[in-house]
C-alpha positions as CSV (number, residue, x, y, z in Angstrom):
1,M,98.5,52.6,-66.1
2,T,97.1,49.4,-67.7
3,D,95.7,46.2,-66.4
4,E,99.0,44.6,-67.3
5,A,100.8,46.7,-64.6
6,P,102.0,44.6,-61.7
7,V,100.0,44.6,-58.5
8,L,101.9,46.5,-55.8
9,L,99.5,46.2,-52.9
10,E,96.8,43.7,-52.1
11,L,94.3,43.3,-49.2
12,R,92.3,40.2,-48.8
13,G,89.5,40.0,-46.3
14,A,91.1,42.8,-44.4
15,S,89.3,43.7,-41.1
16,K,90.1,46.0,-38.2
17,R,88.2,46.0,-35.0
18,F,88.8,48.2,-32.0
19,V,87.9,46.8,-28.6
20,K,87.3,49.0,-25.6
21,P,87.9,46.8,-22.5
22,L,85.8,47.0,-19.4
23,D,87.1,49.4,-16.8
24,L,87.0,48.9,-13.0
25,V,83.5,50.2,-12.6
26,D,82.2,48.0,-15.4
27,R,83.9,44.9,-14.0
28,V,82.4,45.5,-10.6
29,S,79.0,46.1,-12.1
30,R,79.3,42.9,-14.1
31,L,80.2,41.0,-10.9
32,L,77.0,42.4,-9.3
33,G,74.9,41.0,-12.2
34,A,74.8,43.9,-14.6
35,S,74.8,43.1,-18.3
36,V,78.0,44.9,-19.3
37,H,80.2,43.9,-22.2
38,A,83.3,45.2,-23.9
39,E,82.6,47.5,-26.8
40,T,83.8,46.5,-30.2
41,V,83.9,48.9,-33.1
42,H,84.1,47.3,-36.6
43,A,86.0,50.0,-38.4
44,V,86.9,48.0,-41.5
45,E,85.2,44.7,-42.4
46,N,86.3,42.1,-45.0
47,V,87.8,44.5,-47.5
48,D,89.5,43.2,-50.7
49,L,91.6,45.8,-52.6
50,Q,94.2,45.7,-55.3
51,V,96.4,48.6,-56.3
52,R,98.5,48.4,-59.4
53,Q,101.8,50.1,-60.1
54,G,101.3,53.7,-61.3
55,E,97.6,53.7,-60.4
56,I,95.8,56.4,-58.5
57,V,93.0,54.9,-56.5
58,G,90.5,57.3,-55.0
59,L,88.8,56.1,-51.7
60,V,85.6,57.8,-51.0
61,G,83.0,57.7,-48.3
62,E,81.3,59.7,-45.5
63,S,83.1,60.6,-42.3
64,G,83.4,57.6,-40.0
65,C,83.0,55.0,-42.8
66,G,86.6,53.6,-42.2
67,K,88.6,55.3,-44.9
68,S,91.4,56.5,-42.7
69,T,91.6,53.2,-40.9
70,L,91.9,51.4,-44.2
71,G,94.6,53.8,-45.2
72,R,96.5,53.1,-42.0
73,L,96.1,49.4,-42.6
74,V,97.7,49.8,-46.0
75,A,100.6,51.9,-44.6
76,G,101.2,49.3,-41.8
77,L,100.3,51.7,-39.0
78,H,97.6,49.3,-37.8
79,T,97.7,45.6,-37.5
80,L,95.0,43.5,-39.0
81,S,92.3,41.9,-36.9
82,A,91.6,39.5,-39.7
83,G,92.6,38.9,-43.3
84,S,95.9,39.5,-45.0
85,R,97.9,42.2,-46.9
86,A,100.7,41.8,-49.3
87,W,103.3,44.1,-50.9
88,R,104.6,42.8,-54.3
89,G,103.2,39.4,-53.3
90,A,105.1,39.3,-49.9
91,D,102.9,39.2,-46.8
92,Y,103.2,41.9,-44.2
93,S,100.2,41.1,-42.1
94,G,101.8,40.8,-38.7
95,P,103.7,43.4,-36.6
96,Q,106.9,41.3,-37.0
97,A,106.8,41.8,-40.8
98,R,106.3,45.6,-40.5
99,L,109.1,45.9,-37.9
100,A,111.4,43.9,-40.1
101,G,111.1,46.6,-42.7
102,T,109.1,44.7,-45.3
103,A,106.9,47.7,-46.2
104,V,108.1,50.5,-43.9
105,L,109.9,52.5,-46.6
106,P,108.1,51.7,-49.9
107,I,104.7,52.8,-48.4
108,Q,104.5,56.2,-46.8
109,M,101.5,58.2,-45.5
110,I,100.6,61.9,-45.9
111,F,98.3,62.9,-43.1
112,Q,95.2,65.0,-43.2
113,D,96.5,67.8,-40.9
114,P,100.1,68.5,-41.7
115,Y,100.5,70.8,-38.7
116,A,99.3,68.1,-36.3
117,S,101.6,65.5,-37.9
118,I,104.7,67.6,-37.9
119,N,106.8,68.3,-34.7
120,P,106.4,72.1,-34.2
121,R,109.8,72.3,-32.4
122,M,111.7,70.9,-35.4
123,R,113.0,72.9,-38.3
124,V,112.2,71.8,-41.9
125,L,115.7,70.5,-42.3
126,D,115.2,67.9,-39.6
127,I,111.5,67.2,-40.3
128,V,112.2,66.2,-43.9
129,G,115.8,65.0,-43.5
130,E,115.8,63.0,-40.3
131,A,114.3,59.8,-41.8
132,P,116.6,59.3,-44.8
133,V,119.7,59.8,-42.5
134,A,118.3,57.4,-39.9
135,H,117.6,54.7,-42.5
136,G,121.0,55.1,-44.0
137,L,119.7,56.3,-47.4
138,V,122.0,59.3,-47.4
139,P,125.0,60.3,-45.1
140,A,124.4,63.1,-42.7
141,R,126.7,65.4,-44.6
142,E,124.3,65.3,-47.6
143,Q,121.2,65.9,-45.6
144,R,120.9,69.6,-46.4
145,E,121.3,69.1,-50.2
146,L,118.7,66.3,-50.2
147,V,116.1,68.4,-48.3
148,A,116.6,71.4,-50.6
149,S,116.1,69.2,-53.6
150,L,112.9,67.6,-52.1
151,L,111.5,71.0,-51.3
152,Q,112.1,72.2,-54.8
153,Q,110.2,69.1,-56.1
154,V,107.1,70.1,-54.2
155,G,107.3,73.8,-55.1
156,L,109.1,75.3,-52.1
157,D,112.3,77.3,-52.1
158,G,115.4,75.6,-50.6
159,S,116.0,78.8,-48.5
160,V,113.2,77.7,-46.0
161,L,115.3,74.9,-44.6
162,M,115.7,76.5,-41.2
163,R,112.1,77.6,-40.7
164,F,109.7,76.1,-38.2
165,P,106.2,74.8,-39.2
166,H,104.3,77.8,-37.7
167,Q,106.2,80.1,-40.2
168,F,104.4,78.5,-43.1
169,S,100.9,78.8,-44.6
170,G,98.6,75.7,-44.7
171,G,99.5,75.0,-48.3
172,Q,103.2,75.3,-47.6
173,R,102.9,72.9,-44.6
174,A,101.1,70.4,-46.9
175,R,104.0,70.6,-49.3
176,V,106.4,70.0,-46.4
177,G,104.4,66.9,-45.4
178,I,104.7,65.6,-49.0
179,A,108.4,66.3,-49.0
180,R,108.8,64.3,-45.8
181,A,107.0,61.4,-47.3
182,L,109.2,61.5,-50.4
183,A,112.4,61.6,-48.4
184,V,112.6,57.8,-48.0
185,R,112.1,57.2,-51.7
186,P,108.7,55.5,-51.5
187,E,106.8,53.8,-54.3
188,F,103.4,54.1,-52.8
189,L,101.8,57.1,-51.0
190,V,98.7,56.9,-48.9
191,C,97.2,60.4,-48.9
192,D,94.6,60.8,-46.2
193,E,92.5,63.9,-46.9
194,A,95.8,65.6,-48.0
195,V,94.1,68.7,-49.4
196,A,90.9,68.8,-47.3
197,A,92.0,71.7,-45.1
198,L,93.2,73.9,-48.0
199,D,91.6,76.6,-49.9
200,V,90.3,75.7,-53.4
201,S,93.1,77.6,-55.2
202,I,95.8,76.0,-53.0
203,Q,94.1,72.6,-53.5
204,A,94.6,72.9,-57.2
205,Q,98.3,73.7,-56.8
206,V,98.9,70.7,-54.5
207,L,96.9,68.3,-56.7
208,K,99.1,69.4,-59.6
209,V,102.2,68.6,-57.5
210,F,100.8,65.1,-56.9
211,L,100.3,64.5,-60.7
212,Q,103.8,65.9,-61.5
213,L,105.4,63.7,-58.9
214,R,103.5,60.7,-60.2
215,E,105.0,61.1,-63.6
216,R,108.5,62.1,-62.4
217,L,108.9,59.5,-59.7
218,R,106.5,56.8,-61.0
219,L,104.5,56.9,-57.8
220,T,101.3,55.0,-56.9
221,Y,98.6,56.6,-54.8
222,L,95.8,55.6,-52.5
223,F,94.0,59.0,-52.3
224,I,91.5,59.2,-49.5
225,S,88.9,62.0,-49.7
226,H,85.2,62.9,-49.3
227,D,85.5,65.4,-52.1
228,L,84.0,63.8,-55.2
229,G,85.3,66.6,-57.4
230,V,88.9,66.1,-56.3
231,V,88.6,62.3,-56.7
232,R,87.1,62.6,-60.2
233,Y,90.0,64.9,-61.3
234,L,92.8,62.8,-59.8
235,S,91.9,59.2,-59.8
236,D,92.1,56.4,-62.3
237,R,89.8,54.1,-60.3
238,V,87.4,54.9,-57.5
239,V,86.5,52.7,-54.5
240,I,83.4,53.6,-52.4
241,M,83.2,52.7,-48.7
242,Y,80.1,52.4,-46.6
243,L,80.1,51.4,-42.9
244,G,83.5,49.8,-43.1
245,R,82.9,47.8,-46.3
246,V,83.7,48.4,-50.0
247,V,80.4,48.6,-51.8
248,E,81.5,49.7,-55.3
249,S,84.7,49.9,-57.3
250,A,85.2,51.0,-60.9
251,P,87.3,53.1,-63.2
252,A,86.6,56.8,-62.5
253,D,84.7,57.5,-65.8
254,E,82.6,54.4,-65.4
255,L,81.7,55.0,-61.8
256,F,80.7,58.6,-62.3
257,G,79.0,57.9,-65.6
258,H,77.1,54.7,-64.5
259,P,76.9,54.4,-60.7
260,N,75.2,51.2,-59.5
261,H,75.1,50.9,-55.7
262,P,72.3,52.9,-53.9
263,Y,74.9,54.5,-51.6
264,T,77.0,55.6,-54.6
265,L,73.9,57.2,-56.1
266,G,73.2,59.0,-52.9
267,L,76.8,60.4,-52.7
268,L,76.6,61.7,-56.2
269,R,73.2,63.3,-55.6
270,A,74.6,65.0,-52.6
271,E,77.5,66.5,-54.5
272,P,77.4,70.3,-54.3
273,G,76.3,72.1,-57.5
274,L,75.7,75.6,-58.7
275,E,72.0,75.2,-59.5
276,A,69.5,76.5,-57.0
277,R,67.1,73.7,-55.9
278,K,65.6,72.2,-52.9
279,R,66.9,69.0,-51.4
280,R,64.8,66.3,-49.7
281,F,66.2,64.9,-46.5
282,I,64.8,61.7,-45.1
283,P,65.7,61.0,-41.4
284,I,66.7,57.4,-40.6
285,Q,64.2,55.7,-38.3
286,G,64.7,52.8,-35.9
287,E,67.9,50.9,-35.4
288,I,71.4,52.2,-36.3
289,P,72.2,51.2,-39.9
290,S,74.9,48.7,-40.7
291,P,75.8,46.5,-43.7
292,L,73.2,44.0,-42.4
293,N,70.7,46.6,-41.4
294,P,70.6,49.3,-44.2
295,P,68.5,52.4,-43.8
296,K,64.8,51.7,-44.4
297,G,63.4,53.3,-47.5
298,C,66.7,54.9,-48.6
299,H,65.1,56.0,-51.9
300,F,68.4,55.9,-53.7
301,H,67.2,53.3,-56.1
302,P,63.6,52.8,-57.2
303,R,63.8,49.0,-56.5
304,C,65.9,49.3,-53.3
305,E,63.0,48.6,-50.8
306,H,62.5,45.1,-52.4
307,A,66.1,44.1,-51.4
308,Q,65.8,45.2,-47.8
309,A,64.9,41.8,-46.4
310,R,67.9,40.1,-48.1
311,C,70.2,42.9,-46.9
312,R,69.2,42.2,-43.3
313,E,70.0,38.5,-43.7
314,Q,73.3,38.7,-45.7
315,A,75.7,41.5,-46.7
316,P,75.8,41.4,-50.5
317,P,79.1,40.4,-52.0
318,L,81.0,42.4,-54.6
319,R,80.0,41.3,-58.1
320,E,81.4,42.3,-61.4
321,I,78.5,44.0,-63.3
322,A,80.7,45.4,-66.2
323,P,84.4,45.1,-67.1
324,G,86.3,46.4,-64.1
325,H,83.1,47.5,-62.4
326,H,82.2,45.8,-59.1
327,S,79.2,46.5,-56.9
328,A,77.8,45.0,-53.7
329,C,74.0,45.2,-54.1
330,H,71.4,42.5,-54.0
331,L,69.7,44.2,-56.9
332,N,72.5,42.9,-59.1
333,G,71.8,39.3,-58.2
Protein backbone atom coordinates (compact mmCIF):
# COMPACT_ATOMS: atom_id res chain seq x y z
CA MET A 1 0.00 0.00 0.00
CA THR A 2 1.31 3.48 -0.93
CA ASP A 3 0.10 7.05 -0.54
CA GLU A 4 -0.86 6.95 -4.22
CA ALA A 5 -3.47 4.24 -3.57
CA PRO A 6 -7.03 5.56 -3.97
CA VAL A 7 -9.06 6.46 -0.89
CA LEU A 8 -11.79 3.86 -0.42
CA LEU A 9 -13.49 5.22 2.67
CA GLU A 10 -13.57 8.68 4.20
CA LEU A 11 -15.23 10.10 7.29
CA ARG A 12 -15.45 13.85 7.83
CA GLY A 13 -16.58 15.25 11.16
CA ALA A 14 -18.36 11.96 11.89
CA SER A 15 -20.29 11.98 15.16
CA LYS A 16 -22.71 9.57 16.80
CA ARG A 17 -24.85 10.45 19.79
CA PHE A 18 -27.27 8.13 21.55
CA VAL A 19 -30.17 9.82 23.29
CA LYS A 20 -32.16 8.14 26.05
CA PRO A 21 -35.60 9.81 26.04
CA LEU A 22 -37.50 10.55 29.21
CA ASP A 23 -39.80 7.76 30.37
CA LEU A 24 -43.22 8.31 31.92
CA VAL A 25 -41.89 8.75 35.46
CA ASP A 26 -39.31 11.29 34.29
CA ARG A 27 -41.92 13.26 32.33
CA VAL A 28 -44.24 13.39 35.33
CA SER A 29 -41.36 14.44 37.57
CA ARG A 30 -40.48 17.17 35.12
CA LEU A 31 -44.05 18.46 35.16
CA LEU A 32 -43.83 18.64 38.95
CA GLY A 33 -40.73 20.80 38.71
CA ALA A 34 -37.91 18.29 38.91
CA SER A 35 -34.79 19.05 36.86
CA VAL A 36 -34.85 15.96 34.64
CA HIS A 37 -33.40 15.91 31.13
CA ALA A 38 -32.91 13.36 28.40
CA GLU A 39 -29.51 11.64 28.63
CA THR A 40 -27.16 11.98 25.68
CA VAL A 41 -24.08 9.80 25.20
CA HIS A 42 -21.46 11.23 22.83
CA ALA A 43 -20.05 7.93 21.59
CA VAL A 44 -18.11 9.33 18.63
CA GLU A 45 -17.32 13.02 18.23
CA ASN A 46 -15.99 14.84 15.15
CA VAL A 47 -13.83 12.04 13.70
CA ASP A 48 -11.95 12.43 10.42
CA LEU A 49 -10.65 9.20 8.90
CA GLN A 50 -9.32 8.09 5.54
CA VAL A 51 -8.60 4.48 4.57
CA ARG A 52 -6.78 3.77 1.32
CA GLN A 53 -7.15 0.70 -0.87
CA GLY A 54 -5.12 -2.26 0.41
CA GLU A 55 -4.39 -0.62 3.75
CA ILE A 56 -4.78 -2.19 7.19
CA VAL A 57 -5.71 0.48 9.71
CA GLY A 58 -5.58 -0.50 13.37
CA LEU A 59 -8.04 1.30 15.62
CA VAL A 60 -6.94 1.23 19.27
CA GLY A 61 -8.36 2.51 22.54
CA GLU A 62 -9.69 1.46 25.91
CA SER A 63 -13.10 -0.15 26.37
CA GLY A 64 -15.88 2.39 25.96
CA CYS A 65 -13.88 4.88 23.89
CA GLY A 66 -16.13 4.49 20.83
CA LYS A 67 -14.13 2.03 18.69
CA SER A 68 -17.00 -0.35 17.96
CA THR A 69 -19.42 2.51 17.34
CA LEU A 70 -17.00 4.01 14.83
CA GLY A 71 -16.70 0.61 13.14
CA ARG A 72 -20.46 0.36 12.85
CA LEU A 73 -20.60 3.86 11.38
CA VAL A 74 -18.08 2.79 8.75
CA ALA A 75 -20.06 -0.37 7.97
CA GLY A 76 -23.30 1.58 7.67
CA LEU A 77 -24.95 -0.16 10.63
CA HIS A 78 -25.41 3.19 12.41
CA THR A 79 -26.56 6.46 10.91
CA LEU A 80 -24.51 9.58 11.55
CA SER A 81 -25.64 12.20 14.04
CA ALA A 82 -23.38 14.72 12.27
CA GLY A 83 -20.71 14.76 9.58
CA SER A 84 -20.43 12.72 6.40
CA ARG A 85 -19.02 9.44 5.13
CA ALA A 86 -18.08 8.49 1.59
CA TRP A 87 -17.21 5.30 -0.28
CA ARG A 88 -15.01 5.91 -3.33
CA GLY A 89 -16.11 9.53 -3.18
CA ALA A 90 -19.85 8.73 -3.16
CA ASP A 91 -21.73 9.83 -0.06
CA TYR A 92 -23.63 7.26 1.98
CA SER A 93 -24.38 9.34 5.07
CA GLY A 94 -28.13 8.86 5.19
CA PRO A 95 -30.20 5.72 5.70
CA GLN A 96 -31.61 6.04 2.18
CA ALA A 97 -28.11 5.65 0.68
CA ARG A 98 -27.41 2.57 2.77
CA LEU A 99 -30.75 0.98 1.91
CA ALA A 100 -30.17 1.69 -1.76
CA GLY A 101 -27.11 -0.54 -1.61
CA THR A 102 -24.41 2.11 -1.99
CA ALA A 103 -22.12 0.43 0.53
CA VAL A 104 -23.98 -2.62 1.76
CA LEU A 105 -21.93 -5.20 -0.09
CA PRO A 106 -18.44 -3.64 -0.51
CA ILE A 107 -18.15 -3.08 3.27
CA GLN A 108 -18.73 -6.01 5.60
CA MET A 109 -18.22 -6.43 9.34
CA ILE A 110 -16.73 -9.28 11.37
CA PHE A 111 -18.09 -9.11 14.90
CA GLN A 112 -16.31 -9.64 18.19
CA ASP A 113 -18.26 -12.70 19.32
CA PRO A 114 -18.86 -15.03 16.36
CA TYR A 115 -21.21 -17.25 18.38
CA ALA A 116 -23.43 -14.30 19.31
CA SER A 117 -23.52 -12.98 15.73
CA ILE A 118 -24.31 -16.35 14.13
CA ASN A 119 -27.78 -17.91 14.22
CA PRO A 120 -27.33 -21.09 16.32
CA ARG A 121 -30.23 -22.79 14.52
CA MET A 122 -28.70 -22.48 11.06
CA ARG A 123 -26.15 -24.77 9.47
CA VAL A 124 -22.90 -23.41 8.06
CA LEU A 125 -24.21 -23.88 4.53
CA ASP A 126 -26.97 -21.34 5.19
CA ILE A 127 -24.95 -19.07 7.50
CA VAL A 128 -22.32 -18.47 4.84
CA GLY A 129 -24.35 -19.06 1.69
CA GLU A 130 -27.61 -17.24 2.39
CA ALA A 131 -26.45 -13.68 1.60
CA PRO A 132 -24.81 -14.32 -1.82
CA VAL A 133 -27.93 -16.16 -3.01
CA ALA A 134 -30.25 -13.46 -1.62
CA HIS A 135 -28.25 -10.71 -3.37
CA GLY A 136 -28.16 -12.62 -6.63
CA LEU A 137 -24.38 -13.10 -6.66
CA VAL A 138 -24.72 -16.83 -7.29
CA PRO A 139 -27.68 -19.04 -8.22
CA ALA A 140 -29.02 -21.31 -5.49
CA ARG A 141 -27.71 -24.41 -7.26
CA GLU A 142 -24.13 -23.14 -6.81
CA GLN A 143 -24.48 -22.28 -3.13
CA ARG A 144 -22.86 -25.46 -1.80
CA GLU A 145 -19.84 -25.14 -4.09
CA LEU A 146 -19.34 -21.48 -3.15
CA VAL A 147 -19.54 -22.14 0.60
CA ALA A 148 -17.09 -25.05 0.38
CA SER A 149 -14.64 -22.80 -1.49
CA LEU A 150 -14.98 -20.00 1.09
CA LEU A 151 -14.43 -22.40 3.98
CA GLN A 152 -11.25 -23.67 2.36
CA GLN A 153 -10.00 -20.10 1.98
CA VAL A 154 -10.30 -19.55 5.74
CA GLY A 155 -8.74 -22.90 6.65
CA LEU A 156 -11.80 -25.08 7.22
CA ASP A 157 -12.67 -28.33 5.48
CA GLY A 158 -15.60 -28.27 3.08
CA SER A 159 -17.08 -31.32 4.84
CA VAL A 160 -18.37 -29.16 7.73
CA LEU A 161 -21.12 -27.63 5.61
CA MET A 162 -23.96 -29.25 7.51
CA ARG A 163 -22.70 -28.58 11.03
CA PHE A 164 -24.26 -26.17 13.51
CA PRO A 165 -22.24 -23.39 15.26
CA HIS A 166 -22.14 -25.21 18.62
CA GLN A 167 -20.20 -28.04 16.97
CA PHE A 168 -17.18 -25.78 16.36
CA SER A 169 -14.42 -24.44 18.57
CA GLY A 170 -13.99 -20.70 19.11
CA GLY A 171 -11.32 -20.44 16.44
CA GLN A 172 -13.41 -22.37 13.94
CA ARG A 173 -16.44 -20.15 14.62
CA ALA A 174 -14.24 -17.10 14.02
CA ARG A 175 -13.30 -18.57 10.63
CA VAL A 176 -16.97 -19.17 9.83
CA GLY A 177 -17.62 -15.49 10.61
CA ILE A 178 -14.83 -14.48 8.23
CA ALA A 179 -16.20 -16.76 5.51
CA ARG A 180 -19.66 -15.24 5.92
CA ALA A 181 -18.23 -11.74 5.47
CA LEU A 182 -16.31 -12.82 2.37
CA ALA A 183 -19.35 -14.46 0.80
CA VAL A 184 -20.64 -11.20 -0.75
CA ARG A 185 -17.23 -10.34 -2.26
CA PRO A 186 -16.43 -7.27 -0.17
CA GLU A 187 -13.53 -4.92 -0.70
CA PHE A 188 -13.41 -3.60 2.87
CA LEU A 189 -13.70 -5.53 6.14
CA VAL A 190 -14.38 -3.97 9.53
CA CYS A 191 -12.97 -6.40 12.10
CA ASP A 192 -14.31 -5.60 15.57
CA GLU A 193 -12.09 -7.38 18.12
CA ALA A 194 -12.16 -10.34 15.74
CA VAL A 195 -9.51 -12.31 17.66
CA ALA A 196 -10.03 -10.97 21.19
CA ALA A 197 -11.84 -14.08 22.49
CA LEU A 198 -9.33 -16.57 21.07
CA ASP A 199 -6.32 -18.27 22.61
CA VAL A 200 -2.96 -16.82 21.62
CA SER A 201 -2.06 -19.75 19.35
CA ILE A 202 -5.45 -19.56 17.60
CA GLN A 203 -5.10 -15.78 17.32
CA ALA A 204 -1.89 -16.25 15.36
CA GLN A 205 -3.60 -18.65 12.95
CA VAL A 206 -6.55 -16.31 12.34
CA LEU A 207 -4.26 -13.28 11.88
CA LYS A 208 -2.31 -15.25 9.30
CA VAL A 209 -5.60 -15.94 7.50
CA PHE A 210 -6.35 -12.19 7.44
CA LEU A 211 -2.97 -11.42 5.88
CA GLN A 212 -3.31 -14.19 3.31
CA LEU A 213 -6.78 -13.00 2.32
CA ARG A 214 -5.49 -9.45 1.99
CA GLU A 215 -2.96 -10.53 -0.59
CA ARG A 216 -5.22 -13.01 -2.39
CA LEU A 217 -8.39 -10.89 -2.56
CA ARG A 218 -6.86 -7.38 -2.32
CA LEU A 219 -8.84 -6.58 0.80
CA THR A 220 -8.72 -3.46 2.95
CA TYR A 221 -9.19 -3.66 6.72
CA LEU A 222 -10.23 -1.47 9.62
CA PHE A 223 -8.99 -3.66 12.47
CA ILE A 224 -10.44 -2.69 15.86
CA SER A 225 -8.57 -3.97 18.90
CA HIS A 226 -7.31 -3.11 22.36
CA ASP A 227 -4.36 -5.49 21.95
CA LEU A 228 -1.36 -3.38 20.97
CA GLY A 229 0.68 -6.48 20.07
CA VAL A 230 -1.90 -7.60 17.51
CA VAL A 231 -2.19 -4.10 16.06
CA ARG A 232 1.58 -3.70 15.78
CA TYR A 233 1.85 -7.05 13.95
CA LEU A 234 -1.04 -6.51 11.53
CA SER A 235 -1.42 -2.80 10.80
CA ASP A 236 0.11 -0.42 8.28
CA ARG A 237 -1.28 2.60 10.13
CA VAL A 238 -2.60 3.01 13.67
CA VAL A 239 -5.36 5.34 14.90
CA ILE A 240 -5.72 6.01 18.63
CA MET A 241 -9.16 6.87 20.08
CA TYR A 242 -9.81 8.49 23.44
CA LEU A 243 -13.29 9.37 24.74
CA GLY A 244 -14.88 9.31 21.30
CA ARG A 245 -12.19 11.32 19.51
CA VAL A 246 -9.16 10.45 17.42
CA VAL A 247 -6.14 11.78 19.30
CA GLU A 248 -3.27 10.36 17.25
CA SER A 249 -2.75 8.74 13.86
CA ALA A 250 0.50 7.57 12.28
CA PRO A 251 2.16 4.70 10.40
CA ALA A 252 2.59 1.77 12.77
CA ASP A 253 6.39 1.97 13.02
CA GLU A 254 6.27 5.73 13.59
CA LEU A 255 3.59 5.56 16.26
CA PHE A 256 5.20 2.79 18.27
CA GLY A 257 8.65 4.31 17.82
CA HIS A 258 7.76 7.97 18.45
CA PRO A 259 4.42 8.27 20.27
CA ASN A 260 3.36 11.86 20.91
CA HIS A 261 -0.02 12.17 22.58
CA PRO A 262 -0.08 11.70 26.38
CA TYR A 263 -2.82 9.07 26.08
CA THR A 264 -0.81 7.09 23.52
CA LEU A 265 2.17 7.19 25.86
CA GLY A 266 -0.06 5.88 28.65
CA LEU A 267 -1.36 3.01 26.49
CA LEU A 268 2.15 1.94 25.53
CA ARG A 269 3.34 2.09 29.14
CA ALA A 270 0.41 -0.11 30.16
CA GLU A 271 1.22 -2.76 27.54
CA PRO A 272 1.95 -6.10 29.26
CA GLY A 273 5.56 -7.18 29.38
CA LEU A 274 7.67 -10.04 30.72
CA GLU A 275 9.75 -7.97 33.10
CA ALA A 276 8.85 -7.97 36.80
CA ARG A 277 8.30 -4.42 38.03
CA LYS A 278 5.88 -2.37 40.04
CA ARG A 279 3.32 -0.13 38.39
CA ARG A 280 2.12 3.15 39.75
CA PHE A 281 -1.62 3.77 39.53
CA ILE A 282 -2.97 7.29 40.01
CA PRO A 283 -6.76 7.45 40.63
CA ILE A 284 -8.66 10.21 38.82
CA GLN A 285 -10.01 12.84 41.17
CA GLY A 286 -12.97 15.16 40.68
CA GLU A 287 -15.12 15.36 37.57
CA ILE A 288 -15.50 12.63 34.99
CA PRO A 289 -12.82 13.17 32.29
CA SER A 290 -13.75 14.22 28.78
CA PRO A 291 -11.91 15.73 25.80
CA LEU A 292 -12.58 19.15 27.38
CA ASN A 293 -11.86 17.91 30.90
CA PRO A 294 -8.80 15.61 30.79
CA PRO A 295 -7.61 13.81 33.93
CA LYS A 296 -5.70 16.14 36.24
CA GLY A 297 -2.03 15.36 36.59
CA CYS A 298 -2.05 12.47 34.13
CA HIS A 299 1.77 12.23 34.33
CA PHE A 300 1.94 10.75 30.83
CA HIS A 301 4.02 13.70 29.68
CA PRO A 302 6.35 15.84 31.80
CA ARG A 303 4.82 19.06 30.43
CA CYS A 304 1.22 17.84 30.35
CA GLU A 305 0.03 19.76 33.42
CA HIS A 306 0.87 23.06 31.73
CA ALA A 307 -1.64 22.33 28.96
CA GLN A 308 -4.55 21.43 31.27
CA ALA A 309 -6.11 24.91 31.21
CA ARG A 310 -6.16 25.00 27.40
CA CYS A 311 -7.64 21.48 27.27
CA ARG A 312 -10.54 22.61 29.47
CA GLU A 313 -11.35 25.48 27.10
CA GLN A 314 -10.84 23.81 23.73
CA ALA A 315 -10.35 20.26 22.46
CA PRO A 316 -7.00 20.31 20.62
CA PRO A 317 -7.23 19.67 16.86
CA LEU A 318 -5.20 17.04 15.04
CA ARG A 319 -1.97 18.55 13.75
CA GLU A 320 0.66 17.00 11.53
CA ILE A 321 3.83 16.78 13.59
CA ALA A 322 5.77 14.57 11.13
CA PRO A 323 5.03 13.20 7.64
CA GLY A 324 1.85 11.14 8.04
CA HIS A 325 1.91 11.55 11.84
CA HIS A 326 -0.98 13.53 13.36
CA SER A 327 -1.55 14.24 17.04
CA ALA A 328 -4.18 16.21 18.98
CA CYS A 329 -2.24 17.74 21.84
CA HIS A 330 -1.83 21.36 22.90
CA LEU A 331 1.80 20.63 23.64
CA ASN A 332 2.35 20.54 19.85
CA GLY A 333 1.01 24.04 19.38
